[in-house]
C-alpha positions in Angstrom: 71.4 135.6 162.7 67.8 134.9 162.2 66.7 131.4 161.3 64.6 130.8 158.2 60.9 130.3 158.9 60.1 126.5 158.7 58.0 126.8 155.6 60.7 128.9 153.9 62.8 125.8 153.5 60.2 124.6 151.0 61.0 127.5 148.7 64.1 127.6 146.5 66.6 130.4 146.4 65.7 131.0 142.8 62.1 131.7 143.7 63.1 134.2 146.3 65.6 135.8 143.9 63.1 136.2 141.1 60.5 137.7 143.4 62.9 140.2 144.9 64.1 141.3 141.5 60.7 141.7 139.9 59.3 143.5 142.9 62.3 145.9 143.1 62.2 146.7 139.4 58.5 147.3 139.4 58.7 149.5 142.5 61.5 151.6 141.1 59.6 152.0 137.8 56.5 153.1 139.6 58.6 155.7 141.4 60.2 157.2 138.3 58.0 156.6 135.2 55.5 159.3 134.4 53.0 156.6 133.3 52.7 153.2 135.0 52.4 150.3 132.5 50.2 147.4 133.4 53.3 145.1 133.8 54.6 147.4 136.5 51.3 147.3 138.3 51.3 143.5 138.3 54.9 143.1 139.4 55.0 145.7 142.3 52.6 143.6 144.4 54.8 142.4 147.3 52.4 139.9 148.8 54.2 136.9 147.4 57.5 138.1 148.9 55.7 138.7 152.2 54.5 135.1 152.1 57.9 133.8 151.3 59.4 135.7 154.2 56.4 135.1 156.4 56.2 138.8 157.1 52.6 139.8 156.2 51.5 143.5 156.0 55.1 144.7 155.9 56.4 147.7 154.0 59.2 147.2 151.4 62.0 148.5 153.7 60.7 146.2 156.5 60.8 143.3 154.0 64.4 144.3 153.1 65.4 144.2 156.7 63.9 140.7 157.1 65.6 139.6 153.9 68.9 140.9 155.3 68.4 138.7 158.4 67.5 135.4 156.7 70.0 135.5 153.8 72.9 133.9 155.8 70.6 130.9 156.3 69.5 130.5 152.7 69.9 126.9 151.7 71.5 125.5 148.5 74.3 126.7 146.3 73.1 130.3 146.2 73.0 130.5 149.9 76.6 129.2 150.1 77.7 131.9 147.8 76.0 134.5 150.0 77.9 133.2 153.0 81.2 132.8 151.3 81.2 136.4 150.1 79.3 137.9 153.0 76.7 139.4 150.7 74.0 141.8 152.0 70.5 142.3 150.6 71.7 144.8 148.0 74.4 142.4 146.8 71.8 139.6 146.7 69.7 141.9 144.4 72.7 142.7 142.2 73.6 139.0 141.8 70.0 137.9 141.3 69.3 140.7 138.8 72.0 139.6 136.5 70.9 136.0 136.7 67.1 136.5 136.6 67.3 138.8 133.5 68.8 135.8 131.6 66.0 133.5 132.6 62.9 135.6 133.1 61.4 137.6 130.3 59.4 140.0 132.5 62.6 141.1 134.2 64.1 142.0 130.8 61.0 143.9 129.9 61.1 145.9 133.1 64.7 146.8 132.5 63.9 147.9 129.0 61.4 150.4 130.5 64.0 151.9 132.9 66.9 152.6 130.7 67.9 153.4 127.1 66.0 151.4 124.4 67.4 148.1 123.1 69.5 147.6 126.3 67.9 144.8 128.2 70.7 144.0 130.6 71.1 146.3 133.6 73.4 149.3 133.3 75.5 150.3 136.3 73.7 153.6 136.8 70.4 151.7 137.1 71.8 149.1 139.5 73.3 151.8 141.7 70.0 153.9 141.7 67.9 150.9 142.8 70.4 149.8 145.5 70.3 153.3 146.9 66.5 153.9 146.7 65.2 150.4 147.7 68.1 148.7 149.7 69.6 151.7 151.4 73.1 151.1 149.9 74.6 154.2 148.2 76.6 152.2 145.6 78.4 154.1 142.8 79.5 152.6 139.5 83.1 152.6 140.8 81.9 150.6 143.8 80.3 148.0 141.5 83.5 147.9 139.4 85.4 146.7 142.5 82.7 144.5 143.8 83.7 141.0 144.9 81.2 139.4 142.6 82.8 141.1 139.6 86.3 140.3 140.7 85.4 136.6 141.3 83.8 136.3 137.8 80.2 135.8 138.8 79.3 138.8 136.6 81.2 140.5 133.9 81.3 144.1 132.7 80.0 144.5 129.1 80.4 147.3 126.6 82.9 150.2 126.1 80.7 153.1 126.9 81.4 155.4 129.9 81.3 153.4 133.1 77.7 154.3 134.3 76.3 153.2 130.9 78.1 149.9 130.8 76.2 146.7 131.6 76.6 143.8 134.0 76.2 140.3 132.4 76.0 136.8 133.8 76.5 133.6 131.8 73.1 131.9 131.9 74.6 128.5 132.8 76.2 130.1 135.8 72.9 131.2 137.2 71.6 127.7 136.6 74.5 126.3 138.6 73.8 128.7 141.5 70.3 127.4 141.6 71.4 123.8 142.0 71.1 122.6 138.4 73.5 120.5 136.4 75.1 122.3 133.5 77.3 121.8 130.5 80.2 124.2 130.1 82.1 124.8 126.8 85.6 123.2 126.9 84.7 121.0 129.9 83.8 117.3 129.9 83.0 114.9 132.6 85.6 112.1 132.8 84.0 108.7 132.1 85.6 105.9 134.0 85.3 102.1 134.1 83.3 100.7 136.9 86.3 99.3 138.6 89.4 101.3 137.6 92.5 99.1 137.5 95.7 100.6 138.8 99.0 99.1 139.9 99.0 98.2 143.6 101.8 100.7 144.5 99.9 103.4 142.6 96.7 102.7 144.6 98.6 102.8 147.9 100.3 106.1 147.0 97.1 107.7 145.9 95.4 106.6 149.1 98.1 108.3 151.1 97.8 111.5 149.2 94.0 111.4 149.5 94.3 111.4 153.3 96.6 114.5 153.0 94.1 116.3 150.8 91.3 115.5 153.2 93.4 116.9 156.1 94.0 120.1 154.0 97.8 119.5 153.9 97.8 119.0 150.2 95.9 121.1 147.7 96.1 118.9 144.6 98.2 116.6 142.5 100.6 116.8 139.5 100.5 113.4 137.9 103.2 112.2 135.5 102.9 109.0 133.4 100.7 107.4 130.8 97.7 109.7 130.4 95.0 107.1 130.8 96.6 105.8 134.0 96.8 109.3 135.3 93.2 109.9 134.6 92.3 106.7 136.4 94.1 108.1 139.5 92.2 111.4 139.1 88.9 109.7 138.8 89.6 107.6 141.9 90.5 110.7 143.8 87.3 112.4 142.7 85.2 109.5 143.7 86.7 109.3 147.2 86.2 113.1 147.7 82.6 113.0 146.4 83.5 115.3 143.5 82.8 115.1 139.8 85.9 114.6 137.7 85.9 117.2 134.9 88.6 117.6 132.2 89.2 121.3 131.5 90.4 122.3 128.0 93.4 124.6 127.9 91.3 127.2 125.9 89.0 127.8 128.9 91.3 127.0 131.8 92.1 130.7 132.5 88.5 131.8 132.7 87.4 133.0 136.1 84.2 131.1 135.9 86.0 127.8 135.9 86.9 128.4 139.6 83.3 129.1 140.4 82.1 126.0 138.5 84.7 123.8 140.3 83.9 125.2 143.7 80.1 125.3 143.6 79.6 122.5 141.0 81.6 120.2 143.2 84.1 119.5 140.4 87.5 118.0 140.6 89.1 120.1 137.7 91.6 118.1 135.6 94.1 120.0 133.4 96.1 118.3 130.6 98.5 121.0 129.3 100.8 120.2 126.5 104.1 121.3 127.9 107.5 121.0 126.3 111.0 121.0 127.9 111.5 124.0 130.1 107.9 125.1 129.9 105.7 125.5 133.0 102.1 126.1 133.7 101.0 128.8 136.1 97.9 127.4 137.8 95.0 129.8 137.3 94.1 131.8 140.4 90.5 130.6 140.2 91.7 127.0 140.6 94.0 127.6 143.6 91.0 127.7 145.9 89.9 124.2 145.0 91.4 120.7 144.8 92.7 120.2 141.3 94.8 117.7 139.3 97.3 118.4 136.5 98.3 115.6 134.2 101.7 116.0 132.6 104.0 114.0 130.4 107.7 113.7 131.1 108.4 117.4 130.5 107.1 120.6 131.9 106.3 121.8 135.4 103.4 123.4 137.4 103.8 126.6 139.4 101.3 126.4 142.2 101.6 126.1 146.0 100.3 123.0 147.7 100.5 120.6 144.7 102.3 117.3 145.2 103.8 115.5 142.3 103.2 111.7 141.8 104.6 109.4 139.1 101.9 107.0 137.9 103.3 103.7 136.8 101.5 101.3 134.5 99.9 97.9 135.2 102.4 95.2 136.0 102.5 92.1 133.8 100.4 89.9 136.1 97.6 92.4 136.2 97.7 92.9 132.4 97.5 89.2 131.9 94.5 88.8 134.1 92.7 91.6 132.4 93.4 90.3 128.9 92.3 86.8 129.9 89.1 88.2 131.4 88.3 90.2 128.3 89.3 87.6 125.6 88.2 84.3 127.0 89.6 81.4 125.1 92.2 83.6 123.2 95.9 83.2 123.8 96.8 86.7 124.8 100.1 85.9 126.4 102.2 87.6 123.7 100.3 90.9 123.7 100.1 90.9 127.5 103.8 90.5 127.8 104.9 92.9 125.1 102.3 95.7 125.2 102.6 97.8 128.3 99.1 99.4 128.1 96.7 101.0 130.6 93.5 99.3 131.6 91.3 101.6 129.6 93.5 101.1 126.5 93.3 97.3 126.9 89.5 97.4 127.3 89.2 99.6 124.2 91.5 97.4 122.1 89.7 94.2 123.2 86.3 95.6 122.3 87.3 96.9 118.9 89.2 93.7 118.0 86.2 91.5 118.9 83.9 93.8 117.0 86.0 93.6 113.9 86.2 89.8 114.2 82.4 89.6 114.3 82.0 91.9 111.4 84.4 89.9 109.3 82.9 86.6 110.5 86.3 85.4 111.6 87.8 84.0 114.8 89.7 86.5 116.8 93.4 86.7 115.8 96.4 88.9 116.4 95.6 91.0 113.3 92.4 92.2 114.8 94.2 93.3 117.9 96.9 95.1 115.8 94.2 96.9 113.8 92.5 98.0 117.0 95.8 99.3 118.4 96.4 101.3 115.2 92.9 102.8 115.5 93.6 103.8 119.1 97.0 105.4 118.5 96.4 107.1 115.1 94.8 110.3 116.1 97.6 111.5 118.4 100.6 110.1 116.4 99.6 110.8 112.8 100.5 114.5 113.1 104.2 113.7 113.5 104.5 110.1 112.2 103.1 107.8 109.6 101.7 104.4 110.4 103.5 101.5 108.7 100.8 98.8 108.5 102.7 96.3 106.4 102.7 92.8 108.0 106.0 91.0 107.4 106.5 87.3 108.2 109.8 85.4 108.4 109.6 84.1 104.8 109.6 87.7 103.5 112.8 88.7 105.3 116.0 87.3 103.6 119.1 88.1 105.7 122.5 86.6 106.5 122.3 83.9 109.2 124.2 86.0 111.8 122.1 89.0 111.3 118.9 86.9 111.4 120.0 85.6 114.9 120.7 89.1 116.1 117.3 90.2 114.9 115.6 87.4 116.7 117.4 88.2 119.9 116.4 91.8 119.6 112.8 90.7 119.2 113.0 88.6 122.3 114.5 91.5 124.2 111.6 93.8 123.1 109.0 91.2 124.1 110.7 90.6 127.5 111.9 94.1 128.3 109.7 94.3 131.4 110.9 91.1 133.0 114.4 90.5 131.8 116.0 92.2 134.8 114.2 90.1 137.3 116.6 88.1 139.6 119.6 90.1 138.4 121.9 92.2 140.6 120.8 95.2 142.6 122.5 97.7 140.2 120.5 96.4 137.3 117.2 95.7 139.0 117.2 99.2 140.6 117.8 101.3 137.4 116.9 99.4 134.3 114.8 101.4 131.8 112.3 99.1 130.0 112.9 100.9 126.7 114.9 99.3 123.9 116.9 101.4 121.4 118.4 99.7 118.3 120.3 101.1 115.3 119.9 99.4 111.9 122.9 100.3 109.7 123.1 99.6 106.0 122.8 101.0 102.5 119.4 102.0 101.1 117.4 98.9 100.1 119.2 96.4 102.3 116.0 95.6 104.4 116.2 97.9 107.4 112.6 99.1 107.2 111.4 95.6 106.3 113.2 94.2 109.4 111.5 96.9 111.6 108.1 95.9 110.2 109.0 92.2 110.9 110.0 93.1 114.5 106.7 94.9 115.1 104.7 92.1 113.5 106.3 89.5 115.8 104.6 91.0 118.8 101.6 92.7 117.2 102.7 96.3 117.9 101.9 99.3 115.7 104.9 100.7 113.8 105.1 104.4 113.1 107.8 106.0 110.9 108.7 109.4 112.3 108.3 112.3 109.9 111.4 114.4 110.5 110.1 117.2 108.4 107.0 117.5 110.7 109.1 117.2 113.8 111.8 119.8 113.0 110.7 123.4 113.5 112.5 126.6 112.8 111.4 128.2 116.0 113.6 127.6 119.1 112.1 125.1 121.5 109.3 123.9 119.1 111.4 120.9 117.8 112.0 119.7 121.4 108.3 120.1 122.2 107.3 118.2 119.1 109.7 115.3 119.9 108.5 115.2 123.6 104.9 115.0 122.6 105.6 112.4 120.0 107.5 110.2 122.5 104.8 110.7 125.2 102.1 109.6 122.7 104.3 106.6 121.6 104.8 105.6 125.2 101.1 105.9 126.0 100.2 103.5 123.2 103.4 101.5 123.4 104.1 101.6 119.7 107.3 100.9 117.9 108.9 104.1 116.5 111.1 104.0 113.3 113.4 107.0 112.9 114.8 106.9 109.4 118.1 108.7 108.6 118.9 109.0 112.3 122.2 110.8 111.5 119.9 113.8 110.7 119.1 114.1 114.4 122.0 112.2 116.0 124.9 113.3 113.8 128.2 114.3 115.2 128.2 117.5 117.1 130.4 120.5 116.1 132.5 122.7 118.3 129.6 125.1 118.6 131.3 128.1 117.1 128.2 129.4 115.3 124.9 130.2 116.9 123.1 127.6 114.7 125.7 125.0 115.6 125.1 125.6 119.4 121.4 125.2 119.0 121.9 122.0 117.0 124.2 120.7 119.7 121.6 121.5 122.4 119.0 119.7 120.4 121.2 116.6 120.1 121.9 116.7 123.8 118.2 116.9 124.5 117.4 114.0 122.1 120.1 111.8 123.7 118.6 112.2 127.1 114.9 112.0 126.0 115.3 108.9 123.9 117.4 107.2 126.6 114.5 107.7 129.0 111.8 106.4 126.6 110.1 103.3 127.9 109.2 101.9 124.5 110.9 100.5 121.4 112.8 102.8 119.1 114.4 101.6 115.8 116.8 104.1 114.2 118.3 103.6 110.7 121.4 105.1 109.1 123.4 104.4 106.0 126.7 104.6 107.9 127.7 104.1 111.5 130.5 106.7 111.2 127.8 109.5 110.9 126.3 108.8 114.3 127.5 110.6 117.4 129.6 108.3 119.6 127.8 109.6 122.7 124.6 108.1 121.3 126.2 104.9 120.2 126.9 104.2 123.9 123.2 104.5 124.7 122.1 101.9 122.1 121.0 98.4 123.2 121.7 96.9 119.8 123.4 97.8 116.6 122.5 95.6 113.6 124.4 96.0 110.3 122.6 95.1 107.1 125.2 94.2 104.5 124.6 94.0 100.7 123.2 90.6 99.9 125.5 87.9 98.5 124.7 85.8 95.4 122.8 83.2 97.4 120.7 85.8 99.2 120.1 87.7 96.0 118.8 84.5 94.4 116.4 84.0 97.3 115.3 87.7 97.0 114.6 87.3 93.3 112.6 84.2 93.9 110.7 85.7 96.8 109.7 88.7 94.7 108.9 86.7 91.5 106.6 84.2 93.2 104.4 82.2 90.9 105.4 84.4 87.9 109.1 83.6 88.0 111.0 83.2 84.8 113.2 80.2 84.3 115.4 79.2 87.2 118.6 79.5 85.1 117.8 83.1 84.3 117.1 83.9 88.0 120.5 82.4 88.9 122.1 84.6 86.2 120.4 87.7 87.8 121.6 86.7 91.3 125.2 86.2 90.1 125.7 89.4 88.1 123.2 91.9 89.7 124.6 93.1 93.0 121.8 95.5 93.9 120.1 95.1 97.3 116.5 94.0 97.9 114.9 97.4 97.5 116.0 97.8 93.9 115.1 94.2 93.2 111.6 94.9 94.4 111.3 98.0 92.1 112.6 96.0 89.1 110.1 93.2 89.6 107.1 95.6 90.0 108.1 97.5 86.9 108.6 94.2 84.9 105.1 93.1 86.0 103.6 96.0 84.1 104.7 94.4 80.8 102.2 91.8 79.5 103.5 90.0 76.4 101.4 87.6 74.2 103.9 84.8 74.5 104.4 85.3 78.3 100.8 85.9 79.6 101.6 84.5 83.1 105.3 84.4 83.8 107.5 87.6 83.6 109.6 87.6 80.5 113.3 87.9 80.6 113.2 91.0 78.4 110.8 92.9 80.7 112.9 92.0 83.8 116.1 93.2 82.2 114.6 96.4 80.9 113.2 97.2 84.4 116.6 96.3 85.9 118.3 98.6 83.5 116.1 101.5 84.7 117.2 100.7 88.3 120.9 101.0 87.3 120.1 104.2 85.4 118.7 105.8 88.6 122.1 105.0 90.2 124.0 106.5 87.3 125.3 103.1 86.3 125.1 100.7 83.4 123.5 97.3 83.4 126.3 94.7 84.1 128.0 93.6 80.9 126.9 90.0 81.2 123.3 90.9 81.6 123.4 93.5 78.9 124.8 90.9 76.4 122.0 88.5 77.4 119.5 91.3 76.8 120.8 92.0 73.3 120.7 88.4 72.2 
């Protein structure tokens, strides 16, 4: 192998490629055109190529021989491609021609002179003719069709004409990449990372071990499972240690052949984030099997590719989260959110920044409401498709429950807040297999305060609450419902939100014997849900009107079952007063309502709101008895019942 002349190192591969292409096109035009245009006369002068190769006074074929000798030593990315694919001078011309025509207008003009009008990209018959006449390579269109550069995706075949008249085309950005330039590619984005990515100690140790295996060539890449931001931190750390650029590849372009070229020669660490449901698997594109790659998954799905090692990425432990919150929110008591919100470092940083910005804009001191608002902003994009945010803030005074139920609810709140640490110091059986998730069932008739209690629970530890839209989750196509539920639970876990599943018996009702096909699929869905929700690391609140409708297999998996009874007279009195507020009628009338109206709080709420619409001259501020009774009568009418006799007589007086 001949070494490059010392001065040649000063010249780029792009300059050599452009010179070879322009000279070859002009020489071929001079050989075949009846009249020689001025452009051809200018471009066929090979003196610049002679200077580049340091071969003065040489013929074209002698220059080609010299080019053949020095190509294996060509520096840069273009030279690496030549060595990897063992390309000769004709192949170098073919590759360069497709790239130069995208960046050099004179090359396009010369091609336009040599083939049919309006076709400015090289046709196969022209390429083969030039390779045969000027590079002594008798290529045919079929040879080009099977060329390694075409198979690898460097160039593509364009058009549907007969093969000799079809054209070779290169994406312009790819030619830029081969010449050492930084490019942007559709569907690909560079992963931005914090200056010091925070990971759990055990995750850092495990990633360091896998990094050594990758460097030794024993592992080709990683499949990461866990919260997405934590997985991306691991991928970013891996890229940094390997000297690669972490690039997230969109699913829409992941199968393109050029992605493998970009990753290999752009020094990328390609990161794929497929949305896989239960039983689905990703076949890693062939183009990415030649480079180190990372696939980020949720709990479901698998990857079919040799050499990939799977790693579960756990979140930051409590002490690290506390330290990060304290560093970001100096002077703010962040103990509650640090304990209850199991978030990644990027999520914590983002929430802290948004909360502080809102506090400044509102000219307020930072408070938990600012943090909650920031958490809603962060989680909304991914969860709104399958669930609705419940942003109502509920304090203890708004929730009127029996004393026993109130104590149960407070205990459940403590368990949710301490779900990460409650097993510490307990026996080996518990400490080795406790899932941090909390699953609770709220049972009671409509309007007894189940949703209000869920809002109160979320308010107590400043967590976003989302009500699951069962209509959006359920899908008539087999497997899509499971996929929707998996994605929803993965997103909920990533942002550590509280999920509220109303009418849980719709999803967790008693299973049938499976005699019909539809029943078998329904039973399979229930079995999947039982397993998936049991594994969920966050807080899930389910509601139902009756415990008897819930499958017993699911009841065993619940951490708490809270029964919301109809309110008694004393609780109804407090409910009426809580809703009336400053516009309350006389106390004796409120006691009368509490004694004879046995409706739960949801109906009381509706009645008070409807009564507030009436404005009477003699009752400009307080709600009148007549308006309250009329609104209450409408609530009974919705239930197909009459206003209690005692209240009806009072209304007629």
